[in-house]
KEKE-3310 file (N, C-alpha, C; in steps of 0.2 Angstrom, whole numbers, plus 5000, padded with zeros to 4 digits):
npx = (4883:4879:4886:4876:4865:4870:4870:4856:4851:4856:4850:4837:4837:4838:4849:4852:4847:4852:4867:4873:4868:4873:4887:4888:4887:4897:4913:4928:4937:4930:4925:4915:4908:4898:4888:4877:4862:4866:4879:4896:4901:4912:4914:4921:4923:4920:4914:4903:4896:4894:4886:4875:4870:4866:4856:4847:4842:4833:4824:4812:4811:4817:4816:4820:4815:4818:4821:4829:4843:4859:4871:4889:4902:4911:4904:4890:4876:4863:4847:4836:4821:4820:4813:4806:4801:4797:4802:4794:4782:4778:4769:4767:4773:4786:4792:4809:4821:4827:4839:4855:4867:4883:4891:4906:4910:4919:4927:4914:4907:4902:4912:4918:4909:4899:4888:4874:4862:4845:4835:4818)
npy = (5140:5157:5170:5178:5169:5159:5165:5168:5155:5150:5158:5154:5141:5128:5131:5139:5132:5120:5112:5103:5107:5120:5118:5115:5127:5136:5142:5134:5143:5153:5169:5179:5194:5203:5215:5218:5223:5220:5222:5219:5204:5192:5178:5162:5148:5136:5141:5147:5136:5130:5140:5138:5126:5129:5138:5129:5122:5131:5135:5129:5133:5144:5159:5169:5184:5191:5207:5215:5212:5212:5210:5211:5207:5195:5199:5200:5209:5209:5212:5208:5202:5194:5179:5168:5152:5146:5132:5130:5136:5131:5134:5148:5161:5172:5188:5192:5201:5215:5213:5216:5211:5208:5198:5190:5179:5164:5151:5146:5147:5154:5166:5178:5187:5201:5208:5217:5220:5224:5222:5217)
npz = (4828:4829:4840:4846:4845:4853:4866:4867:4867:4879:4889:4887:4891:4904:4912:4923:4934:4932:4934:4924:4912:4912:4911:4898:4891:4897:4895:4900:4906:4910:4917:4927:4931:4942:4946:4958:4967:4979:4980:4973:4964:4959:4949:4945:4933:4941:4953:4947:4943:4956:4961:4953:4957:4970:4967:4961:4972:4977:4967:4955:4943:4931:4922:4908:4901:4887:4881:4874:4863:4857:4845:4842:4833:4842:4854:4864:4870:4881:4887:4900:4909:4924:4930:4942:4949:4964:4975:4985:4981:4967:4957:4955:4947:4950:4949:4948:4945:4936:4923:4915:4903:4897:4886:4881:4868:4866:4858:4855:4867:4883:4888:4895:4906:4910:4921:4927:4939:4945:4959:4959)
capx = (4878:4882:4886:4869:4861:4872:4867:4849:4849:4858:4845:4831:4838:4838:4856:4853:4845:4855:4874:4875:4867:4877:4893:4888:4887:4902:4920:4932:4941:4925:4925:4909:4908:4891:4886:4870:4859:4869:4886:4900:4903:4916:4914:4925:4919:4918:4910:4897:4893:4892:4880:4869:4868:4863:4850:4843:4839:4827:4819:4811:4810:4819:4814:4823:4811:4823:4818:4834:4849:4863:4878:4894:4908:4910:4901:4883:4873:4856:4843:4830:4818:4821:4807:4807:4796:4801:4801:4788:4776:4780:4763:4767:4779:4788:4797:4815:4825:4829:4846:4858:4873:4887:4895:4911:4910:4926:4926:4907:4905:4902:4919:4918:4903:4898:4881:4871:4855:4841:4830:4811)
capy = (5145:5164:5172:5180:5163:5155:5168:5167:5148:5150:5161:5150:5134:5128:5132:5142:5127:5113:5112:5099:5111:5126:5116:5115:5134:5140:5141:5132:5149:5159:5174:5182:5200:5204:5221:5217:5227:5219:5223:5216:5197:5189:5171:5158:5142:5131:5145:5148:5129:5129:5144:5135:5120:5132:5140:5123:5120:5136:5136:5124:5135:5151:5161:5176:5187:5195:5213:5218:5208:5215:5206:5214:5202:5190:5201:5200:5213:5206:5215:5204:5202:5187:5177:5161:5148:5143:5125:5131:5138:5130:5137:5155:5164:5178:5193:5193:5206:5217:5212:5218:5207:5208:5192:5188:5172:5161:5144:5145:5146:5160:5166:5183:5190:5207:5209:5222:5219:5227:5217:5219)
capz = (4830:4830:4847:4848:4845:4859:4872:4867:4869:4886:4893:4886:4894:4911:4914:4930:4939:4931:4932:4918:4906:4913:4909:4890:4889:4900:4894:4906:4909:4911:4923:4927:4935:4943:4950:4960:4972:4986:4979:4967:4964:4953:4949:4939:4931:4947:4957:4944:4944:4963:4962:4949:4962:4976:4964:4960:4978:4979:4962:4951:4936:4930:4915:4906:4896:4884:4878:4869:4862:4851:4844:4838:4833:4847:4860:4864:4875:4882:4893:4901:4916:4927:4933:4945:4952:4970:4977:4990:4977:4960:4952:4955:4944:4953:4945:4953:4944:4929:4921:4909:4903:4891:4886:4876:4866:4864:4856:4855:4874:4887:4891:4899:4907:4914:4922:4932:4941:4950:4962:4958)
cpx = (4882:4882:4880:4865:4863:4869:4859:4847:4851:4852:4838:4831:4837:4844:4857:4851:4848:4862:4876:4874:4871:4884:4893:4889:4894:4909:4924:4936:4936:4926:4919:4909:4900:4890:4878:4868:4863:4876:4889:4902:4907:4916:4918:4920:4916:4913:4903:4893:4890:4885:4874:4866:4864:4856:4844:4839:4833:4822:4818:4811:4813:4818:4817:4818:4815:4819:4823:4840:4853:4870:4882:4900:4906:4907:4894:4880:4866:4853:4837:4827:4819:4816:4809:4801:4800:4798:4794:4782:4777:4775:4764:4774:4780:4793:4803:4819:4825:4837:4848:4865:4876:4891:4900:4911:4917:4925:4918:4904:4905:4908:4920:4912:4903:4890:4879:4864:4852:4835:4823:4808)
cpy = (5152:5166:5174:5174:5159:5158:5167:5160:5147:5152:5157:5143:5134:5128:5135:5137:5120:5114:5109:5103:5117:5124:5116:5122:5138:5137:5139:5138:5155:5163:5178:5188:5202:5210:5220:5223:5226:5219:5219:5209:5196:5182:5168:5152:5138:5135:5146:5141:5128:5134:5141:5129:5124:5135:5135:5121:5125:5136:5130:5126:5143:5153:5168:5178:5192:5201:5216:5213:5210:5211:5211:5210:5197:5192:5202:5204:5210:5210:5210:5205:5195:5185:5170:5158:5145:5136:5125:5132:5137:5133:5144:5157:5171:5182:5194:5199:5208:5216:5214:5214:5208:5202:5192:5181:5170:5154:5142:5144:5153:5161:5172:5187:5196:5208:5214:5220:5223:5223:5221:5222)
cpz = (4831:4838:4850:4849:4852:4865:4872:4869:4876:4890:4892:4889:4901:4915:4921:4935:4937:4929:4926:4912:4906:4910:4901:4888:4891:4897:4900:4910:4910:4918:4922:4932:4936:4948:4952:4965:4979:4985:4973:4969:4958:4954:4943:4938:4937:4951:4954:4944:4951:4964:4959:4954:4967:4973:4963:4966:4980:4974:4958:4944:4936:4923:4914:4900:4893:4880:4873:4869:4856:4851:4840:4839:4838:4854:4859:4871:4875:4888:4894:4908:4918:4931:4936:4948:4958:4971:4981:4986:4970:4955:4951:4952:4947:4949:4950:4951:4937:4928:4915:4909:4896:4891:4880:4875:4864:4863:4857:4862:4877:4890:4896:4900:4912:4915:4928:4933:4946:4953:4960:4964)
residu = (MET:SER:PRO:LYS:GLU:ILE:VAL:LYS:ALA:PHE:TYR:LYS:SER:ASP:ALA:TYR:ILE:ASN:PRO:GLU:ILE:MET:LYS:GLU:TYR:LEU:HIS:PRO:GLU:CYS:ILE:PHE:ASP:TRP:ASN:SER:SER:LYS:GLY:PHE:LEU:GLN:ARG:ASN:TYR:SER:GLU:ILE:LEU:ASN:MET:THR:TYR:ASP:ILE:SER:ARG:ALA:TYR:VAL:ARG:THR:LYS:ALA:ARG:ILE:SER:HIS:ILE:ILE:GLU:GLU:GLY:ASN:MET:VAL:SER:VAL:ARG:PHE:ASP:HIS:TYR:VAL:LYS:THR:ILE:GLU:ASN:PRO:ARG:GLU:GLU:MET:PHE:LEU:ALA:HIS:MET:MET:ALA:ILE:TRP:GLU:ILE:LYS:ASP:ASN:LYS:LEU:TYR:ARG:GLY:TYR:GLN:ILE:SER:GLN:ILE:ALA)
# end
């Protein structure tokens, strides 16, 4: 798969709520920088898996609606809107945030990520 196809497959998967799927996409040396509305976070491989486990306890479904995706070499930029369905109300899809991420792909895995988000 091309880097763009890897990133697309990642965002279309259930990786956000399933640590086993997340492991399939993350490089073991992954570092993820996230500038959110609440501040800056940096996460490594194990911290991302722990975050995925925490997310799975609140949401039954997450969905990324990609509007832009650009590949240049092993780098992929993606802009998407993030939607969720909560455990309390699994029938209602809620808009969570606008997201923009840049991923570096190494060994066909997500290696270095930079993300910025704005809560809906």
